[in-house]
N, CA, C, O and the ligand as a Tripos MOL2 file, in Angstrom:
@<TRIPOS>MOLECULE
protein
  305   303    77     0     0
PROTEIN
NO_CHARGES

@<TRIPOS>ATOM
      1 N          98.2210 -222.3320  200.2520 N.3       1 MET1
      2 CA         97.1330 -221.7880  201.2030 C.3       1 MET1
      3 C          96.3330 -220.5850  200.6460 C.2       1 MET1
      4 O          96.8660 -219.5820  200.1710 O.2       1 MET1
      5 N          95.0600 -220.7750  200.7480 N.am      2 LYS2
      6 CA         94.3830 -219.6470  200.1980 C.3       2 LYS2
      7 C          93.5720 -218.7240  201.1300 C.2       2 LYS2
      8 O          93.0950 -219.1830  202.1670 O.2       2 LYS2
      9 N          93.4070 -217.4340  200.7840 N.am      3 HIS3
     10 CA         92.8580 -216.5350  201.3920 C.3       3 HIS3
     11 C          92.2050 -215.6210  200.8300 C.2       3 HIS3
     12 O          92.2130 -215.6080  199.5990 O.2       3 HIS3
     13 N          91.4150 -214.5430  201.5920 N.am      4 ARG4
     14 CA         90.8170 -213.5340  200.7610 C.3       4 ARG4
     15 C          91.4910 -212.0990  201.3380 C.2       4 ARG4
     16 O          91.6770 -211.7710  202.5100 O.2       4 ARG4
     17 N          91.7900 -211.3630  200.1010 N.am      5 CYS5
     18 CA         92.2470 -210.0390  200.3420 C.3       5 CYS5
     19 C          91.3500 -209.1790  201.2390 C.2       5 CYS5
     20 O          90.1950 -208.9220  200.8990 O.2       5 CYS5
     21 N          91.9020 -208.7190  202.4290 N.am      6 PRO6
     22 CA         91.1890 -207.9960  203.3230 C.3       6 PRO6
     23 C          90.6730 -206.6410  202.8560 C.2       6 PRO6
     24 O          89.8570 -205.9890  203.5050 O.2       6 PRO6
     25 N          91.1840 -206.2620  201.7150 N.am      7 ILE7
     26 CA         90.7000 -204.9300  201.1510 C.3       7 ILE7
     27 C          89.5800 -204.9590  200.3500 C.2       7 ILE7
     28 O          88.5590 -204.3060  200.5650 O.2       7 ILE7
     29 N          89.8290 -205.9890  199.0860 N.am      8 CYS8
     30 CA         88.8240 -205.9450  198.0840 C.3       8 CYS8
     31 C          88.3010 -207.4260  198.0360 C.2       8 CYS8
     32 O          87.7440 -207.8060  197.0060 O.2       8 CYS8
     33 N          88.4420 -208.2170  199.0220 N.am      9 LYS9
     34 CA         87.9620 -209.6170  199.1440 C.3       9 LYS9
     35 C          88.1860 -210.6120  197.9910 C.2       9 LYS9
     36 O          87.6590 -211.7230  197.9410 O.2       9 LYS9
     37 N          89.0200 -210.0990  197.0700 N.am     10 ALA10
     38 CA         89.4410 -211.0650  196.2290 C.3      10 ALA10
     39 C          90.1610 -212.1240  196.6970 C.2      10 ALA10
     40 O          90.7860 -212.0090  197.7510 O.2      10 ALA10
     41 N          90.1690 -213.4380  195.8880 N.am     11 GLU11
     42 CA         90.8600 -214.7010  196.5740 C.3      11 GLU11
     43 C          92.1720 -214.6530  196.2690 C.2      11 GLU11
     44 O          92.5420 -214.4770  195.1080 O.2      11 GLU11
     45 N          93.0290 -214.8070  197.2950 N.am     12 THR12
     46 CA         94.4100 -214.7170  197.1100 C.3      12 THR12
     47 C          95.0870 -216.0460  197.4440 C.2      12 THR12
     48 O          94.5530 -216.7610  198.2930 O.2      12 THR12
     49 N          96.2770 -216.4600  196.8200 N.am     13 ASP13
     50 CA         96.7940 -217.7400  197.1510 C.3      13 ASP13
     51 C          98.5170 -217.4820  197.6460 C.2      13 ASP13
     52 O          99.3040 -216.8270  196.9630 O.2      13 ASP13
     53 N          98.7770 -217.9680  198.6090 N.am     14 SER14
     54 CA        100.1270 -217.5720  199.1950 C.3      14 SER14
     55 C         101.2410 -217.9540  198.2900 C.2      14 SER14
     56 O         102.3090 -217.3420  198.2480 O.2      14 SER14
     57 N         100.9060 -219.1400  197.4650 N.am     15 ALA15
     58 CA        101.6290 -219.8070  196.5790 C.3      15 ALA15
     59 C         102.0990 -218.7430  195.2160 C.2      15 ALA15
     60 O         103.1560 -218.7910  194.5870 O.2      15 ALA15
     61 N         100.9850 -217.8360  195.0260 N.am     16 VAL16
     62 CA        100.9180 -216.9370  194.0010 C.3      16 VAL16
     63 C         101.1270 -215.5040  194.0820 C.2      16 VAL16
     64 O         101.7320 -214.8110  193.2640 O.2      16 VAL16
     65 N         100.5230 -215.1060  195.2280 N.am     17 HIS17
     66 CA        100.6640 -213.5820  195.4610 C.3      17 HIS17
     67 C         101.7540 -213.2810  196.5240 C.2      17 HIS17
     68 O         101.7370 -213.6980  197.6820 O.2      17 HIS17
     69 N         102.8270 -212.3900  195.8850 N.am     18 ALA18
     70 CA        103.8320 -211.9430  196.6450 C.3      18 ALA18
     71 C         103.3680 -211.1600  197.7010 C.2      18 ALA18
     72 O         104.0790 -211.1370  198.7060 O.2      18 ALA18
     73 N         102.2580 -210.4640  197.6990 N.am     19 ASP19
     74 CA        101.9030 -209.5460  198.6730 C.3      19 ASP19
     75 C         100.4860 -210.2530  199.5700 C.2      19 ASP19
     76 O          99.5570 -209.5870  200.0280 O.2      19 ASP19
     77 N         100.6190 -211.5770  199.6460 N.am     20 PHE20
     78 CA         99.6880 -212.1380  200.4270 C.3      20 PHE20
     79 C          99.8810 -211.8410  201.8370 C.2      20 PHE20
     80 O         100.9840 -211.9010  202.3790 O.2      20 PHE20
     81 N          98.6930 -211.4870  202.4860 N.am     21 PRO21
     82 CA         97.3010 -212.0490  202.3130 C.3      21 PRO21
     83 C          96.6420 -211.0140  201.2070 C.2      21 PRO21
     84 O          95.6150 -211.3700  200.6290 O.2      21 PRO21
     85 N          97.1510 -209.9130  200.9560 N.am     22 PHE22
     86 CA         96.6450 -208.9910  199.9920 C.3      22 PHE22
     87 C          96.9200 -209.5040  198.5710 C.2      22 PHE22
     88 O          97.9180 -210.1560  198.2690 O.2      22 PHE22
     89 N          95.8080 -209.0990  197.6180 N.am     23 CYS23
     90 CA         95.9910 -209.5630  196.2680 C.3      23 CYS23
     91 C          97.1380 -208.7750  195.6140 C.2      23 CYS23
     92 O          97.8420 -209.4120  194.8310 O.2      23 CYS23
     93 N          97.4110 -207.5500  195.8110 N.am     24 SER24
     94 CA         98.3940 -206.7790  195.1190 C.3      24 SER24
     95 C          98.9330 -205.7990  196.1150 C.2      24 SER24
     96 O          98.3630 -205.5560  197.1780 O.2      24 SER24
     97 N         100.2750 -205.1380  195.6530 N.am     25 GLU25
     98 CA        100.8350 -204.2310  196.5590 C.3      25 GLU25
     99 C          99.7420 -202.9080  196.6970 C.2      25 GLU25
    100 O          99.7650 -202.2270  197.7220 O.2      25 GLU25
    101 N          99.0160 -202.6760  195.8500 N.am     26 ARG26
    102 CA         97.9550 -201.5130  195.9740 C.3      26 ARG26
    103 C          97.1970 -201.8700  197.0340 C.2      26 ARG26
    104 O          97.2640 -201.0260  197.9270 O.2      26 ARG26
    105 N          96.4220 -202.8950  197.3140 N.am     27 CYS27
    106 CA         95.7390 -203.3080  198.4180 C.3      27 CYS27
    107 C          96.3820 -203.1400  199.9360 C.2      27 CYS27
    108 O          95.8750 -202.7050  200.9690 O.2      27 CYS27
    109 N          97.7480 -203.6790  199.6440 N.am     28 ARG28
    110 CA         98.6810 -203.9050  201.0360 C.3      28 ARG28
    111 C          98.8700 -202.3770  201.3520 C.2      28 ARG28
    112 O          98.8100 -202.0780  202.5440 O.2      28 ARG28
    113 N          99.0630 -201.4950  200.5580 N.am     29 GLU29
    114 CA         99.5130 -200.0790  200.8580 C.3      29 GLU29
    115 C          98.1110 -199.3510  201.4160 C.2      29 GLU29
    116 O          98.1180 -198.4740  202.2800 O.2      29 GLU29
    117 N          96.9520 -199.8570  200.7900 N.am     30 ARG30
    118 CA         95.8450 -199.2610  201.3620 C.3      30 ARG30
    119 C          95.4910 -199.5120  202.5490 C.2      30 ARG30
    120 O          94.8280 -198.6880  203.1800 O.2      30 ARG30
    121 N          95.8870 -200.7640  203.1070 N.am     31 ASP31
    122 CA         95.4740 -201.2450  204.4810 C.3      31 ASP31
    123 C          96.3950 -200.5170  205.3290 C.2      31 ASP31
    124 O          95.9400 -200.1060  206.3960 O.2      31 ASP31
    125 N          97.7840 -200.2500  205.0090 N.am     32 LEU32
    126 CA         98.5820 -199.3670  205.6940 C.3      32 LEU32
    127 C          98.0070 -197.9290  205.9640 C.2      32 LEU32
    128 O          97.9230 -197.4120  207.0780 O.2      32 LEU32
    129 N          97.6340 -197.3750  204.7980 N.am     33 GLY33
    130 CA         96.9890 -196.1170  204.7170 C.3      33 GLY33
    131 C          95.6290 -196.0150  205.6980 C.2      33 GLY33
    132 O          95.3490 -194.9540  206.2570 O.2      33 GLY33
    133 N          94.9480 -197.0210  205.8250 N.am     34 ASN34
    134 CA         93.7720 -197.0030  206.8510 C.3      34 ASN34
    135 C          94.3990 -196.9680  208.0980 C.2      34 ASN34
    136 O          93.9300 -196.0830  208.8150 O.2      34 ASN34
    137 N          95.3420 -197.6560  208.6330 N.am     35 TRP35
    138 CA         95.8690 -197.3830  210.0240 C.3      35 TRP35
    139 C          96.3190 -196.0480  210.1920 C.2      35 TRP35
    140 O          95.9790 -195.3990  211.1820 O.2      35 TRP35
    141 N          97.1010 -195.5540  209.2550 N.am     36 ALA36
    142 CA         97.7060 -194.2300  209.3740 C.3      36 ALA36
    143 C          96.5220 -193.2510  209.4410 C.2      36 ALA36
    144 O          96.6560 -192.3030  210.2150 O.2      36 ALA36
    145 N          95.6360 -193.3270  208.8930 N.am     37 SER37
    146 CA         94.3840 -192.2870  208.9470 C.3      37 SER37
    147 C          93.7110 -192.3540  210.3690 C.2      37 SER37
    148 O          93.3240 -191.3740  211.0050 O.2      37 SER37
    149 N          93.6410 -193.5720  210.7350 N.am     38 GLU38
    150 CA         92.9330 -193.8790  212.0430 C.3      38 GLU38
    151 C          93.7750 -193.2390  213.1340 C.2      38 GLU38
    152 O          93.2400 -192.6440  214.0700 O.2      38 GLU38
    153 N          95.0510 -193.3570  213.0170 N.am     39 LYS39
    154 CA         95.9720 -192.8780  214.0380 C.3      39 LYS39
    155 C          95.7930 -191.2840  214.1960 C.2      39 LYS39
    156 O          95.7780 -190.6960  215.2770 O.2      39 LYS39
    157 N          95.6510 -190.6560  212.8520 N.am     40 TYR40
    158 CA         95.6730 -189.3720  212.8160 C.3      40 TYR40
    159 C          94.3800 -188.8340  213.4900 C.2      40 TYR40
    160 O          94.4640 -187.8440  214.2160 O.2      40 TYR40
    161 N          93.2620 -189.4110  213.2910 N.am     41 VAL41
    162 CA         92.0250 -189.0760  214.0180 C.3      41 VAL41
    163 C          92.1090 -188.9830  215.3590 C.2      41 VAL41
    164 O          91.6080 -188.0790  216.0290 O.2      41 VAL41
    165 N          92.8540 -190.0750  215.8480 N.am     42 VAL42
    166 CA         92.7840 -190.2920  217.3390 C.3      42 VAL42
    167 C          93.5720 -189.1180  218.0170 C.2      42 VAL42
    168 O          93.1420 -188.5480  219.0190 O.2      42 VAL42
    169 N          94.7120 -188.8080  217.4240 N.am     43 SER43
    170 CA         95.5680 -187.9710  217.7940 C.3      43 SER43
    171 C          95.2050 -186.4680  217.7540 C.2      43 SER43
    172 O          95.9470 -185.6150  218.2430 O.2      43 SER43
    173 N          93.9120 -186.1530  217.0890 N.am     44 GLU44
    174 CA         93.4230 -185.0740  216.8250 C.3      44 GLU44
    175 C          92.9840 -184.0350  218.0660 C.2      44 GLU44
    176 O          92.0590 -184.4750  218.7480 O.2      44 GLU44
    177 N          93.4640 -182.8290  218.4320 N.am     45 PRO45
    178 CA         93.0940 -182.2540  219.7880 C.3      45 PRO45
    179 C          91.5550 -181.9770  219.5340 C.2      45 PRO45
    180 O          91.0340 -181.6620  218.4640 O.2      45 PRO45
    181 N          90.9210 -182.1760  220.8190 N.am     46 VAL46
    182 CA         89.5530 -181.8420  220.7850 C.3      46 VAL46
    183 C          89.3220 -180.7010  221.8660 C.2      46 VAL46
    184 O          89.7910 -180.7270  223.0040 O.2      46 VAL46
    185 N          88.5100 -179.6770  221.3240 N.am     47 PHE47
    186 CA         88.4840 -178.4500  222.1470 C.3      47 PHE47
    187 C          86.8550 -178.3400  222.6400 C.2      47 PHE47
    188 O          85.9720 -178.1280  221.8090 O.2      47 PHE47
    189 N          86.5650 -178.5060  224.0660 N.am     48 THR48
    190 CA         85.3770 -178.4230  224.5150 C.3      48 THR48
    191 C          84.9380 -177.1200  224.7840 C.2      48 THR48
    192 O          85.7140 -176.1670  224.7200 O.2      48 THR48
    193 N          83.4430 -176.9720  225.1600 N.am     49 GLU49
    194 CA         83.0010 -175.7050  225.3170 C.3      49 GLU49
    195 C          83.6390 -174.9870  226.5250 C.2      49 GLU49
    196 O          83.8490 -173.7770  226.6080 O.2      49 GLU49
    197 N          83.9010 -175.8930  227.4070 N.am     50 GLU50
    198 CA         84.4650 -175.3480  228.8160 C.3      50 GLU50
    199 C          85.8190 -174.7270  228.6040 C.2      50 GLU50
    200 O          86.2330 -173.7720  229.2600 O.2      50 GLU50
    201 N          86.5110 -175.3600  227.6010 N.am     51 ASP51
    202 CA         87.9680 -174.7870  227.2910 C.3      51 ASP51
    203 C          87.7810 -173.4870  226.7520 C.2      51 ASP51
    204 O          88.5290 -172.6140  227.1910 O.2      51 ASP51
    205 N          86.9130 -173.1620  225.8640 N.am     52 ASN52
    206 CA         86.7420 -171.9210  225.0070 C.3      52 ASN52
    207 C          86.1230 -170.8270  226.0960 C.2      52 ASN52
    208 O          86.5230 -169.6690  225.9800 O.2      52 ASN52
    209 N          85.2380 -171.1110  227.0720 N.am     53 ALA53
    210 CA         84.7760 -170.2660  228.1310 C.3      53 ALA53
    211 C          85.9140 -169.8330  228.9200 C.2      53 ALA53
    212 O          86.0390 -168.6550  229.2550 O.2      53 ALA53
    213 N          86.8670 -170.8630  229.2740 N.am     54 GLU54
    214 CA         87.8920 -170.3820  230.2690 C.3      54 GLU54
    215 C          88.8280 -169.4540  229.6790 C.2      54 GLU54
    216 O          89.3410 -168.5440  230.3310 O.2      54 GLU54
    217 N          89.1190 -169.7230  228.1440 N.am     55 ARG55
    218 CA         90.0300 -168.7570  227.4790 C.3      55 ARG55
    219 C          89.4900 -167.3600  227.3490 C.2      55 ARG55
    220 O          90.2500 -166.4090  227.5250 O.2      55 ARG55
    221 N          88.3330 -167.1950  227.0760 N.am     56 GLU56
    222 CA         87.7670 -166.0680  227.0530 C.3      56 GLU56
    223 C          87.6000 -165.1110  228.5070 C.2      56 GLU56
    224 O          87.6010 -163.8800  228.5220 O.2      56 GLU56
    225 N          87.4680 -165.9570  229.6390 N.am     57 GLY57
    226 CA         87.4380 -165.4040  230.7870 C.3      57 GLY57
    227 C          88.9120 -164.7980  231.3180 C.2      57 GLY57
    228 O          89.0370 -163.9720  232.2220 O.2      57 GLY57
    229 N          89.9190 -165.3610  230.5970 N.am     58 SER58
    230 CA         91.2260 -165.1510  231.1200 C.3      58 SER58
    231 C          91.9350 -163.8750  230.1640 C.2      58 SER58
    232 O          93.1090 -163.5070  230.1940 O.2      58 SER58
    233 N          91.0030 -163.4320  229.4620 N.am     59 THR59
    234 CA         91.4490 -162.2660  228.4790 C.3      59 THR59
    235 C          91.6940 -160.9280  229.4110 C.2      59 THR59
    236 O          90.8260 -160.4240  230.1240 O.2      59 THR59
    237 N          92.8450 -160.5240  229.2870 N.am     60 VAL60
    238 CA         93.3670 -159.3700  230.0690 C.3      60 VAL60
    239 C          93.1660 -158.0800  229.3470 C.2      60 VAL60
    240 O          93.7020 -157.9210  228.2500 O.2      60 VAL60
    241 N          92.4640 -157.1890  229.8630 N.am     61 VAL61
    242 CA         92.0730 -155.8450  229.3470 C.3      61 VAL61
    243 C          92.9220 -154.6480  230.1280 C.2      61 VAL61
    244 O          92.6090 -154.2010  231.2320 O.2      61 VAL61
    245 N          93.8330 -154.3050  229.4920 N.am     62 LEU62
    246 CA         94.7190 -153.2560  230.1340 C.3      62 LEU62
    247 C          94.0170 -152.0060  230.2590 C.2      62 LEU62
    248 O          93.4340 -151.5770  229.2630 O.2      62 LEU62
    249 N          93.9830 -151.2460  231.5300 N.am     63 ASN63
    250 CA         93.3970 -149.9570  231.7870 C.3      63 ASN63
    251 C          94.4960 -148.9510  231.8300 C.2      63 ASN63
    252 O          95.2170 -148.7710  232.8120 O.2      63 ASN63
    253 N          94.5840 -148.2370  230.5760 N.am     64 LEU64
    254 CA         95.7470 -147.2060  230.7240 C.3      64 LEU64
    255 C          95.5350 -146.1020  231.6120 C.2      64 LEU64
    256 O          96.3610 -145.2000  231.7490 O.2      64 LEU64
    257 N          94.3860 -146.1610  232.2470 N.am     65 ASP65
    258 CA         94.1300 -144.7020  233.2260 C.3      65 ASP65
    259 C          94.4990 -145.2300  234.5810 C.2      65 ASP65
    260 O          94.6190 -144.4510  235.5270 O.2      65 ASP65
    261 N          94.6700 -146.4220  234.7050 N.am     66 SER66
    262 CA         94.9230 -146.9790  236.1280 C.3      66 SER66
    263 C          96.3010 -146.5260  236.8120 C.2      66 SER66
    264 O          97.2430 -146.2970  236.0540 O.2      66 SER66
    265 N          96.4690 -146.3930  238.0900 N.am     67 ASP67
    266 CA         97.6660 -145.8990  238.7790 C.3      67 ASP67
    267 C          98.7910 -146.8550  238.5510 C.2      67 ASP67
    268 O          98.7230 -148.0190  238.9480 O.2      67 ASP67
    269 N          99.8110 -146.3800  237.9240 N.am     68 LEU68
    270 CA        100.8520 -147.1480  237.4530 C.3      68 LEU68
    271 C         101.8800 -147.6790  238.7190 C.2      68 LEU68
    272 O         102.8290 -148.4380  238.5200 O.2      68 LEU68
    273 N         101.5560 -147.2040  239.8770 N.am     69 GLU69
    274 CA        102.3710 -147.7400  241.0090 C.3      69 GLU69
    275 C         101.7310 -148.8860  241.8050 C.2      69 GLU69
    276 O         102.3050 -149.5280  242.6840 O.2      69 GLU69
    277 N         100.2390 -149.0950  241.3090 N.am     70 SER70
    278 CA         99.4290 -150.3300  241.6420 C.3      70 SER70
    279 C          98.9180 -150.9540  240.5180 C.2      70 SER70
    280 O          97.6940 -151.0240  240.6270 O.2      70 SER70
    281 N          99.2830 -151.3940  239.5800 N.am     71 PRO71
    282 CA         98.6330 -151.8320  238.1490 C.3      71 PRO71
    283 C          97.6380 -152.9020  238.4490 C.2      71 PRO71
    284 O          96.7160 -153.0730  237.6520 O.2      71 PRO71
    285 N          97.7470 -153.7330  239.6590 N.am     72 ASN72
    286 CA         96.9450 -154.6430  239.8070 C.3      72 ASN72
    287 C          95.6430 -154.3720  240.6740 C.2      72 ASN72
    288 O          94.8190 -155.2240  241.0070 O.2      72 ASN72
    289 N          95.6230 -153.1430  240.9470 N.am     73 ASP73
    290 CA         94.6250 -152.4280  241.8180 C.3      73 ASP73
    291 C          93.5340 -151.7600  240.7090 C.2      73 ASP73
    292 O          93.7580 -150.7410  240.0550 O.2      73 ASP73
    293 N          92.4130 -152.5010  240.6580 N.am     74 THR74
    294 CA         91.3160 -151.9710  239.5620 C.3      74 THR74
    295 C          90.2790 -151.1470  240.3450 C.2      74 THR74
    296 O          89.4630 -150.5150  239.6740 O.2      74 THR74
    297 N          90.2190 -151.0830  241.6090 N.am     75 LYS75
    298 CA         89.2380 -150.4190  242.3220 C.3      75 LYS75
    299 C          89.5900 -148.8930  242.2970 C.2      75 LYS75
    300 O          88.7020 -148.1010  242.6110 O.2      75 LYS75
    301 N          90.7760 -148.4490  241.9600 N.am     76 ASN76
    302 CA         91.1500 -147.0180  242.0540 C.3      76 ASN76
    303 C          90.5160 -146.3420  240.9950 C.2      76 ASN76
    304 O          90.6720 -145.1290  240.8550 O.2      76 ASN76
    305 ZN         92.8520 -206.7410  197.0230 Zn       77 ZN77
@<TRIPOS>BOND
     1     1     2 1
     2     2     3 1
     3     3     4 2
     4     3     5 am
     5     5     6 1
     6     6     7 1
     7     7     8 2
     8     7     9 am
     9     9    10 1
    10    10    11 1
    11    11    12 2
    12    11    13 am
    13    13    14 1
    14    14    15 1
    15    15    16 2
    16    15    17 am
    17    17    18 1
    18    18    19 1
    19    19    20 2
    20    19    21 am
    21    21    22 1
    22    22    23 1
    23    23    24 2
    24    23    25 am
    25    25    26 1
    26    26    27 1
    27    27    28 2
    28    27    29 am
    29    29    30 1
    30    30    31 1
    31    31    32 2
    32    31    33 am
    33    33    34 1
    34    34    35 1
    35    35    36 2
    36    35    37 am
    37    37    38 1
    38    38    39 1
    39    39    40 2
    40    39    41 am
    41    41    42 1
    42    42    43 1
    43    43    44 2
    44    43    45 am
    45    45    46 1
    46    46    47 1
    47    47    48 2
    48    47    49 am
    49    49    50 1
    50    50    51 1
    51    51    52 2
    52    51    53 am
    53    53    54 1
    54    54    55 1
    55    55    56 2
    56    55    57 am
    57    57    58 1
    58    58    59 1
    59    59    60 2
    60    59    61 am
    61    61    62 1
    62    62    63 1
    63    63    64 2
    64    63    65 am
    65    65    66 1
    66    66    67 1
    67    67    68 2
    68    67    69 am
    69    69    70 1
    70    70    71 1
    71    71    72 2
    72    71    73 am
    73    73    74 1
    74    74    75 1
    75    75    76 2
    76    75    77 am
    77    77    78 1
    78    78    79 1
    79    79    80 2
    80    79    81 am
    81    81    82 1
    82    82    83 1
    83    83    84 2
    84    83    85 am
    85    85    86 1
    86    86    87 1
    87    87    88 2
    88    87    89 am
    89    89    90 1
    90    90    91 1
    91    91    92 2
    92    91    93 am
    93    93    94 1
    94    94    95 1
    95    95    96 2
    96    95    97 am
    97    97    98 1
    98    98    99 1
    99    99   100 2
   100    99   101 am
   101   101   102 1
   102   102   103 1
   103   103   104 2
   104   103   105 am
   105   105   106 1
   106   106   107 1
   107   107   108 2
   108   107   109 am
   109   109   110 1
   110   110   111 1
   111   111   112 2
   112   111   113 am
   113   113   114 1
   114   114   115 1
   115   115   116 2
   116   115   117 am
   117   117   118 1
   118   118   119 1
   119   119   120 2
   120   119   121 am
   121   121   122 1
   122   122   123 1
   123   123   124 2
   124   123   125 am
   125   125   126 1
   126   126   127 1
   127   127   128 2
   128   127   129 am
   129   129   130 1
   130   130   131 1
   131   131   132 2
   132   131   133 am
   133   133   134 1
   134   134   135 1
   135   135   136 2
   136   135   137 am
   137   137   138 1
   138   138   139 1
   139   139   140 2
   140   139   141 am
   141   141   142 1
   142   142   143 1
   143   143   144 2
   144   143   145 am
   145   145   146 1
   146   146   147 1
   147   147   148 2
   148   147   149 am
   149   149   150 1
   150   150   151 1
   151   151   152 2
   152   151   153 am
   153   153   154 1
   154   154   155 1
   155   155   156 2
   156   155   157 am
   157   157   158 1
   158   158   159 1
   159   159   160 2
   160   159   161 am
   161   161   162 1
   162   162   163 1
   163   163   164 2
   164   163   165 am
   165   165   166 1
   166   166   167 1
   167   167   168 2
   168   167   169 am
   169   169   170 1
   170   170   171 1
   171   171   172 2
   172   171   173 am
   173   173   174 1
   174   174   175 1
   175   175   176 2
   176   175   177 am
   177   177   178 1
   178   178   179 1
   179   179   180 2
   180   179   181 am
   181   181   182 1
   182   182   183 1
   183   183   184 2
   184   183   185 am
   185   185   186 1
   186   186   187 1
   187   187   188 2
   188   187   189 am
   189   189   190 1
   190   190   191 1
   191   191   192 2
   192   191   193 am
   193   193   194 1
   194   194   195 1
   195   195   196 2
   196   195   197 am
   197   197   198 1
   198   198   199 1
   199   199   200 2
   200   199   201 am
   201   201   202 1
   202   202   203 1
   203   203   204 2
   204   203   205 am
   205   205   206 1
   206   206   207 1
   207   207   208 2
   208   207   209 am
   209   209   210 1
   210   210   211 1
   211   211   212 2
   212   211   213 am
   213   213   214 1
   214   214   215 1
   215   215   216 2
   216   215   217 am
   217   217   218 1
   218   218   219 1
   219   219   220 2
   220   219   221 am
   221   221   222 1
   222   222   223 1
   223   223   224 2
   224   223   225 am
   225   225   226 1
   226   226   227 1
   227   227   228 2
   228   227   229 am
   229   229   230 1
   230   230   231 1
   231   231   232 2
   232   231   233 am
   233   233   234 1
   234   234   235 1
   235   235   236 2
   236   235   237 am
   237   237   238 1
   238   238   239 1
   239   239   240 2
   240   239   241 am
   241   241   242 1
   242   242   243 1
   243   243   244 2
   244   243   245 am
   245   245   246 1
   246   246   247 1
   247   247   248 2
   248   247   249 am
   249   249   250 1
   250   250   251 1
   251   251   252 2
   252   251   253 am
   253   253   254 1
   254   254   255 1
   255   255   256 2
   256   255   257 am
   257   257   258 1
   258   258   259 1
   259   259   260 2
   260   259   261 am
   261   261   262 1
   262   262   263 1
   263   263   264 2
   264   263   265 am
   265   265   266 1
   266   266   267 1
   267   267   268 2
   268   267   269 am
   269   269   270 1
   270   270   271 1
   271   271   272 2
   272   271   273 am
   273   273   274 1
   274   274   275 1
   275   275   276 2
   276   275   277 am
   277   277   278 1
   278   278   279 1
   279   279   280 2
   280   279   281 am
   281   281   282 1
   282   282   283 1
   283   283   284 2
   284   283   285 am
   285   285   286 1
   286   286   287 1
   287   287   288 2
   288   287   289 am
   289   289   290 1
   290   290   291 1
   291   291   292 2
   292   291   293 am
   293   293   294 1
   294   294   295 1
   295   295   296 2
   296   295   297 am
   297   297   298 1
   298   298   299 1
   299   299   300 2
   300   299   301 am
   301   301   302 1
   302   302   303 1
   303   303   304 2
@<TRIPOS>SUBSTRUCTURE
     1 MET1         2 RESIDUE 1 A MET
     2 LYS2         6 RESIDUE 1 A LYS
     3 HIS3        10 RESIDUE 1 A HIS
     4 ARG4        14 RESIDUE 1 A ARG
     5 CYS5        18 RESIDUE 1 A CYS
     6 PRO6        22 RESIDUE 1 A PRO
     7 ILE7        26 RESIDUE 1 A ILE
     8 CYS8        30 RESIDUE 1 A CYS
     9 LYS9        34 RESIDUE 1 A LYS
    10 ALA10       38 RESIDUE 1 A ALA
    11 GLU11       42 RESIDUE 1 A GLU
    12 THR12       46 RESIDUE 1 A THR
    13 ASP13       50 RESIDUE 1 A ASP
    14 SER14       54 RESIDUE 1 A SER
    15 ALA15       58 RESIDUE 1 A ALA
    16 VAL16       62 RESIDUE 1 A VAL
    17 HIS17       66 RESIDUE 1 A HIS
    18 ALA18       70 RESIDUE 1 A ALA
    19 ASP19       74 RESIDUE 1 A ASP
    20 PHE20       78 RESIDUE 1 A PHE
    21 PRO21       82 RESIDUE 1 A PRO
    22 PHE22       86 RESIDUE 1 A PHE
    23 CYS23       90 RESIDUE 1 A CYS
    24 SER24       94 RESIDUE 1 A SER
    25 GLU25       98 RESIDUE 1 A GLU
    26 ARG26      102 RESIDUE 1 A ARG
    27 CYS27      106 RESIDUE 1 A CYS
    28 ARG28      110 RESIDUE 1 A ARG
    29 GLU29      114 RESIDUE 1 A GLU
    30 ARG30      118 RESIDUE 1 A ARG
    31 ASP31      122 RESIDUE 1 A ASP
    32 LEU32      126 RESIDUE 1 A LEU
    33 GLY33      130 RESIDUE 1 A GLY
    34 ASN34      134 RESIDUE 1 A ASN
    35 TRP35      138 RESIDUE 1 A TRP
    36 ALA36      142 RESIDUE 1 A ALA
    37 SER37      146 RESIDUE 1 A SER
    38 GLU38      150 RESIDUE 1 A GLU
    39 LYS39      154 RESIDUE 1 A LYS
    40 TYR40      158 RESIDUE 1 A TYR
    41 VAL41      162 RESIDUE 1 A VAL
    42 VAL42      166 RESIDUE 1 A VAL
    43 SER43      170 RESIDUE 1 A SER
    44 GLU44      174 RESIDUE 1 A GLU
    45 PRO45      178 RESIDUE 1 A PRO
    46 VAL46      182 RESIDUE 1 A VAL
    47 PHE47      186 RESIDUE 1 A PHE
    48 THR48      190 RESIDUE 1 A THR
    49 GLU49      194 RESIDUE 1 A GLU
    50 GLU50      198 RESIDUE 1 A GLU
    51 ASP51      202 RESIDUE 1 A ASP
    52 ASN52      206 RESIDUE 1 A ASN
    53 ALA53      210 RESIDUE 1 A ALA
    54 GLU54      214 RESIDUE 1 A GLU
    55 ARG55      218 RESIDUE 1 A ARG
    56 GLU56      222 RESIDUE 1 A GLU
    57 GLY57      226 RESIDUE 1 A GLY
    58 SER58      230 RESIDUE 1 A SER
    59 THR59      234 RESIDUE 1 A THR
    60 VAL60      238 RESIDUE 1 A VAL
    61 VAL61      242 RESIDUE 1 A VAL
    62 LEU62      246 RESIDUE 1 A LEU
    63 ASN63      250 RESIDUE 1 A ASN
    64 LEU64      254 RESIDUE 1 A LEU
    65 ASP65      258 RESIDUE 1 A ASP
    66 SER66      262 RESIDUE 1 A SER
    67 ASP67      266 RESIDUE 1 A ASP
    68 LEU68      270 RESIDUE 1 A LEU
    69 GLU69      274 RESIDUE 1 A GLU
    70 SER70      278 RESIDUE 1 A SER
    71 PRO71      282 RESIDUE 1 A PRO
    72 ASN72      286 RESIDUE 1 A ASN
    73 ASP73      290 RESIDUE 1 A ASP
    74 THR74      294 RESIDUE 1 A THR
    75 LYS75      298 RESIDUE 1 A LYS
    76 ASN76      302 RESIDUE 1 A ASN
    77 ZN77       305 GROUP 0 **** ****
């Protein structure tokens, strides 16, 4: 049975190549590497501008001069 290596397009033969349908072990490993790198890209976290704005808005600024008995009251 003849086929073509999906990596380098070289003609391969199931009766000759142990790594069929790849022409060599190197091409077989490269194919696995392609899958691994795709997986990595998909799982990479994505930060939107909205996320950044929300993070800045939640920054807490401590007012050391505020009344210690009511630390949440900023009107005083
Ligand atoms: Zn190949």
